[in-house]
Every structure is written in C-alpha cells, then in structure tokens.
C-alpha positions in Angstrom: 253.8 135.9 -36.1 252.8 132.6 -37.6 249.5 131.9 -35.7 248.2 135.4 -35.3 249.7 135.8 -31.9 252.7 138.1 -31.1 255.9 136.2 -30.2 255.6 137.3 -26.5 252.1 135.8 -26.2 253.2 132.5 -27.7 256.2 132.4 -25.4 254.1 133.1 -22.3 251.6 130.4 -23.4 254.3 127.9 -23.9 255.8 128.8 -20.5 252.5 128.5 -18.8 251.9 125.1 -20.4 255.3 123.9 -19.3 254.7 125.1 -15.7 251.4 123.1 -15.6 253.2 120.0 -16.9 256.0 120.4 -14.4 253.6 120.9 -11.5 251.6 117.8 -12.5 254.8 115.8 -12.7 256.0 117.0 -9.3 252.6 116.2 -7.7 252.7 112.7 -9.3 256.1 112.2 -7.7 254.8 113.1 -4.2 255.6 116.8 -4.1 253.1 119.2 -2.6 252.9 122.4 -4.7 253.0 125.3 -2.2 253.2 128.3 -4.5 253.1 129.0 -8.2 254.7 132.1 -9.8 255.6 133.6 -6.4 256.8 137.2 -7.0 258.7 139.9 -5.1 260.6 142.9 -6.2 263.7 140.8 -6.9 261.9 138.4 -9.3 259.8 135.3 -9.5 260.0 131.7 -8.6 258.0 129.4 -10.9 257.1 126.7 -8.4 257.7 126.3 -4.7 257.2 122.7 -3.6 257.7 120.6 -0.6 258.7 117.0 -0.2 260.1 115.1 2.8 260.5 118.3 4.8 262.5 120.0 2.1 261.4 123.3 0.5 262.1 123.0 -3.2 262.5 126.0 -5.4 261.8 125.0 -9.0 262.7 126.8 -12.1 260.7 125.6 -15.1 262.2 126.2 -18.5 260.2 125.4 -21.7 261.5 125.3 -25.2 260.5 124.0 -28.6 262.7 121.2 -30.1 263.9 123.5 -32.9 267.2 123.9 -31.0 267.5 127.6 -32.0 268.1 128.8 -28.5 269.6 125.7 -27.0 268.1 123.3 -24.5 265.9 124.5 -21.7 268.5 123.2 -19.2 271.2 125.4 -20.8 269.1 128.5 -20.3 269.5 128.4 -16.5 272.9 130.2 -16.4 274.8 131.6 -13.5 273.0 134.9 -13.6 269.6 133.2 -13.5 270.8 131.0 -10.7 271.9 134.0 -8.7 268.5 135.7 -9.2 266.6 132.5 -8.1 268.7 132.3 -4.9 268.0 135.9 -4.1 264.2 135.5 -4.6 264.3 132.2 -2.6 265.9 134.1 0.3 263.1 136.7 0.2 260.6 133.9 0.1 262.1 132.2 3.2 262.2 135.6 5.0 258.6 136.5 4.2 257.4 133.1 5.3 259.6 133.0 8.4 261.0 129.7 7.2 264.8 130.3 7.9 265.2 126.9 9.4 263.9 125.0 6.4 266.1 122.7 4.4 266.0 123.9 0.8 266.9 122.7 -2.7 267.0 124.2 -6.1 265.6 122.1 -9.0 265.1 122.7 -12.7 262.3 121.1 -14.7 263.0 121.3 -18.4 260.1 120.8 -20.7 260.5 120.4 -24.4 257.8 120.7 -26.9 257.7 119.6 -30.6 257.5 122.2 -33.3 253.7 121.9 -33.4 253.5 122.6 -29.6 252.8 119.1 -28.5 254.6 117.8 -25.4 258.0 116.2 -26.1 259.9 115.4 -23.0 260.4 116.4 -19.3 263.7 116.4 -17.5 263.6 116.9 -13.7 267.1 117.9 -12.4 267.2 117.7 -8.6 269.8 119.8 -6.8 270.5 121.6 -10.1 272.5 124.3 -8.4 
C-alpha cells in the first residue's frame, strides 16, 4: 500500500481507467460500444463493440510500465482466450445473435509508474 489504497482497489481503478480509454479509442475509430463489463456465470467480457456488421469482443488489459508482470498483451494467455470465447458464446446465445460475424480483439493500455497514460495498442483479430 503506497497511496493508502489496498492493491486490489488500485488494480481495479487502473483497469477501469484502461477500459474507459479503450472504449473512447474504439468509439473514435468508428466502433459502437454495445456493452461494457457484460457478465454471465462463465465470466466477463470487458467491451462488446460493433463495426461494419461485425460483433467485436474486446479484452482490455492494463498494466503499469514497470514491466514486473510483463506487457498487457502477454497476459492474454490461452486459458484467458478460452474463457473469453466461452463467455462470447453465451453472449451470442442470450442475444439470439448466432448469425453474427464475430472477432476477438485485445486493447492493451500501458500507464507510467505515476498512473498517467502511456500507450495504447489495439490488436484486431488477436485470437
């Protein structure tokens, strides 16, 4: 605890800040944000967006530049990809959208050690 907040609270705040930056970036690129933090028993999808008739499931990963835990992109491992696909299937089922074209993107947001915005990397068709 360096700023009086427990680690989990700081991590959630950083994640929320990253999701807002990612959503703003996607909107500026012509995506329509359909859902944020969509949950079901299998898990959560950070952002569901739509562009050009494609439903895009977006995993947002935020990290500080310290490099202690690797890059945000590296944190979307095979296990996480499997979970996102499972949640996406449930999303499509619940929204009766089986015929939709879909894609899985990752938006990696990096912050400086002081918490200021560093960089954004939008990886389309990440998996």
